C-alpha positions, 0 to 999 in steps of 0.5 A, a space after each residue: 023793921 027787922 033786926 038781926 042780932 049777933 048773940 055771943 052768949 054774953 050779957 052785952 049781946 043779950 041786952 042788945 037784943 032786948 033793947 031792939 025789942 023795946 024799940 019796936 023791932 022784930 028781932 032774930 038772934 044768930 050765933 056764928 059757929 066759927 070753930 069746932 072740936 075734933 067731934 065737929 061740935 063747938 069748943 068747950 073752952 075759950 069764947 064762942 063755946 057750946 055753953 055760950 051758944 046755949 046761953 044765947 039760945 036760952 036768952 032768945 027763948 026768954 025774949 021769945 025771938 027766933 034763934 039760929 046757929 050759922 056754920 062759918 067754920 071753913 071761912 074762919 079757919 081760912 081767913 083768921 086761923 090760917 092767917 094767924 099762923 102765917 103772921 106768927 111764922 113771919 115774926 109778926 104779932 097779929 090780933 085775930 079779933 080784928 082780923 075776924 071782924 075785917 075778914 069774916 064776921 061783919 061781911 057774913 053777918 051783913 049778908 045774912 041780914 039781907 038774906 033773912 029780910 032784916 033791915 039792920 045788923 045789931 052787935 053787942 060791941 061797946 062803940 057808937 055810931 053817929 050820922 049827920 050831913 057828912 055821913 056815918 061816924 064811928 065813936 068811942 063808947 060811953 064806957 071808956 074802960 070797955 070801948 071796942 072801937 079799936 076792933 071796929 076801925 075797918 067798918 066803912 060807910 056802907 057797913 055803918 049805915 046797916 049796923 046798930 050798936 046800942 050797948 055803946 051808949 051805956 056804961 057796963 054797970 048799967 048793961 048788967 043792971 038792965 040784964 038783971 032787971 029783965 031776968 036774963 041768965 047772962 046778967 052776971 056772966 063774966 066777959 070772955 078774954 079768950 081766943 075762940 080757937 085756942 081752947 084750954 091750952 096757950 096760943 103758943 101750944 096751939 101754934 106749935 101743934 098746928 103751924 110747926 114752921 112758926 115755932 122754928 128755933 134760932 139764935 137769941 142775940 144782943 143788938 151788937 150781934 153777941 149770941 146769948 143762947 138758942 131759943 125754942 121758937 120765935 112764937 115765944 116772943 113779941 116786940 117789947 117783951 121783957 119777961 120770959 126771955 130765957 136768959 138772965 142779964 142782970 139788967 132790963 132788956 127787951 125784944 127789939 126785933 124778930 127776924 123770921 127768915 133766920 129765926 133770930 130774936 134780938 134783945 136791946 135797951 129801952 131806948 133801942 125799942 123806941 120808934 119814931 113811927 110805923 108803916 101801915 098796910 091794908 089801911 081803910 078810912 071810915 069816911 071812905 077817904 083820908 081825913 082833911 088834916 094829917 094830925 091824928 091820934 093813934 093807938 098801936 095796940 088795943 090797950 095802949 093809949 092814943 098818942 098824937 101823930 101825923 099821917 102821910 101817904 107812902 108808896 104801894 098803897 101804904 101809909 106812914 104814921 109819925 109819932 109826936 114822941 117816940 113810942 115803945 113796942 111797935 109790933 108788926 101785925 098789930 093794928 094802928 087805929 087813927 082817931 080824932 078825939 073820940 071819933 075813929 078815922 080808920 086804921 090798918 096793919 103795922 108792917 114795920 116800925 120807923 126808926 
């Protein structure tokens, strides 16, 4: 059996490759080059950098496995970076890591898995896959503090049948212990927290430089229509934001609406921020069909807790998620991911909140 291991240069994918060797697989390591600097090289800052690629190459050499860097800059630029700019121009708050998995990473890696004669694709994500008579199931990781099942919610039966996630069975501390015991150079390497295409500046600087239309200034108003001032661009705001509003009001106010058409940002109270639910587009279900019960738990951001809700089909292929209790900071562009206990049911992109 042959395994293609996506190696990011971090400790998780390094140990994933080592574990597959221990299981008797013939292992091939690959890194996707998804972004590049002006000189055509991989970026020096962010994640997926030159140093990350070098770390992956050296780990592959330590493990004595072949290693390749695959160029997918054009696909990533079109499907992730340009989409990122378009979402901000539309007043939304996208999650580019989710979109990368949805639009690029898994599709191209699974294509390469087949092309290189490999049987399975292996990644270092903290999540688990189970199989029974009902098919394949995507489950939260053993280590809840590192769980990445949220960003994998778009994987269906065909993908899960060909993917392995060995790190999801281990607490992060054990992953590092195993790496150290094997002498891997990535054992103590910090986890990356950056977007691979942003580099050393902020994402707002990046958008202003690459997508100036998304940084159009406009009025900052109260929910009653009172104009407070003019802001420098809607990209400086996200739904639920409280700090850095550019005005001092003497009491807490939050961003409750962003109207990209007029570049208007509206501030309101915590109560005005609450939503009864959200409308979800581009939805997919892990099993291939909606769950038998409409009662689910939903996460509306990567770091938010899952809360009880009910789902129902809406027009135009969309779904409506109604929370058991009103939730704050429902931001269009973020993913709403559905769970039943520790199992991922599916998810999609929030298009609007339900008041």
